[in-house]
Structure formats: C-alpha cells, structure tokens
N, C-alpha and C positions, 0 to 999 in steps of 0.2 A: 531307790527305784526311780528316780527321775523327777521328783518334785523339788523345786527350789524353795528353801525355807529361810525366811528372815534375811536381813542384811543387804538385800538386793536393791532397795530403794524403789519405791513405786511412783516416782515423779513423772512429769510429762516427757514424752518422747521428743527428741530434737530433730528427727527426720521429717522433711516436708515431702509429701507425696505430690509430685509435679505431673503425674499422668493425667489427671482430670484437666489441668490447665492446658496441657499440650492438646488434648482432645478438643477443647473449646476453641483454641486458636486455629487448629486445622479446619474445624467446621466453619468458622468465620472466614477463613481464607477461601474455602470452596464457595461459600455464599457470595463473596465479593467477586470471585472469578466468573461466576454464572451471571450475576446481575450487571456487571460492568458493560458488556456488549449491548445490553438492552437499554442503556441510558440514552442513547441517541434517538431522537424522536423523528417521526416521519418515515417516508419510504427510503429504503437503502438504495442509493444511486451512486454511480461512478462519477464523482464530482470533477469538474475541470480544474486544471492547474493554473495558478495565477502568481505573478511575481510580487504584486502589491496586495497584501491582505491585512485585515485587522482581526486578531485572534479574539474570539468570543466563546464563552462557555454556553452551551445549549442546556439551560436549566428549565426548559418548558415555558420560557417567557415569550415565545413566538408561536403563531399558527404556521405550521410547516406545509407548504405546497410542494409536492414532489412531482416532477415531470420526467417520465422515463420513456425512452424510445420504444421499449417493448411492453411496458405495463400501463402506459397512459398517464393520466393526471390524477393525483391523490391529494386529499387534505388530511393530514395526520395519517390515520390508518384506514380512511374511507375512500374508495375509488369513485372518481367523478365521471371519467370517460375512458374509453379504450384508447390505445395509441392512435395518434393522427399521422397520416402520411405527411412527409416533408412538404411544406408549402400549403398544406390544406388549411382552409379558414376555420376559425372557431365558430361553431354553430351557436345560435342564440340560446338554445336549450342548455348546451354545455356551459356557456358563459353564465347563465342564470343559476345553474346548479352549483358552479364554483362560488359565485357570490353568496348564495344562500348558505352554503356550508361554512364558508369563512365567517360570515355574519353570525351564524349560530355558535361557532367556537368563541367569538368575542362576547356574545351574550352569556355563555356558560361561565366564562372566566374573565372577569372584568380587568384584571391586572396585566393582560397581554400587551406587549410593546409594539407589535407589528406583525408583518408577514415575512417569513423566511422562505425563499424559493431555492429548492434543491433540484437542479436540472442535470440530466445525464450529459457528460462531456461530448457525446456523439450527436447531440441535438444542435441544430443551427441556432444561432442567437436570435434570428428573426422569428423562429417558431416559439422560443421562450418569450420573446417580446410581446407576442400576441396575447399570451396569458397575463403578462404584466400590464398590458393596456386595459384588459378587461377589469383587473383589480383597480387600476388607477382611475378609470372612468367611473368607478363606484366609490370614490372618495377614500380609497385605501392607499394612502400615500407613503406610509413607512414600509417600503419594500427592501429587503436585503437579499443578496444573492450569495449562496454558499459556494465556497471554492476551497481547494487544498492549496497550501503554500508550495510553490515550485521549489524543488531542492536544488 
C-alpha cells in the first residue's frame, strides 16, 4: 500500500537547498541599492565641471557646506540661510551662523579633515568666494571645492 520498507538507506540527503541563499543575496542587493545613493553627504547640488580634478572618496571626513542657487547655504543637512541674490553681500548674522555651525561639527567629530564646499554650477565664483572668505577669516584654512570631472 505505499510504505517503503527496508533496503532504502536512511543516510543524509545530497541535495542542497539554495532557495534561502538566493533570498538572502537578493535582500542584501536591495539594501545596497537603497543605501548607496544616501552615502553622499551634504546638500545635493549640480556640481560644476572641471578638467583637472583629484578623485576623493567622501567618507564623512569633511564638513560639507552646500551652496545652492535655489536652496541657500547648508552645513551638512542644516540650512544656514535662504538663497542670496547674485552679488548680494553676506550678512554678519549669516556669516556667524555658518561659522558657529561648522565649529560645532568640528567639536562633535574631532577627526574631520576640513571643509568641503559643494556649490551649484549656476552660481558665480565670486558669490561662492564670499562664503569661502567667511570661513578663511575664521581660521578654517583647509577648504576643498567639489567638482565633477569633465568628460
């Protein structure tokens, strides 16, 4: 009636079930696909193109100052000021807010290497230079400017 008796050998099965392995690999793939775009720090801006660049990995070793034509000035994820009109001077309050925020980032994390400036490519260099001068006047001399390599 359907029962196997004797002689069949009850040893270990030679088949490997790979379904759980595939499930784990697919979950890891999805996790990495979701996390990878979030690894870039600071405000997302349309960076200018440059012919001479030095490639560096952004591993969180810099305080990121983002300068956007539409969104203003940011330090990491915190907004300092609204967008300034082209040629408009930096107010003393905005300058002090920037310096205070950058200093607080350095005091929170002692192993930071400097300040990385990410500015929109639509902003004039003179307007970016005003913010760089504010940082330089407050003894922040390691300033890097982010750019994409021109293809």
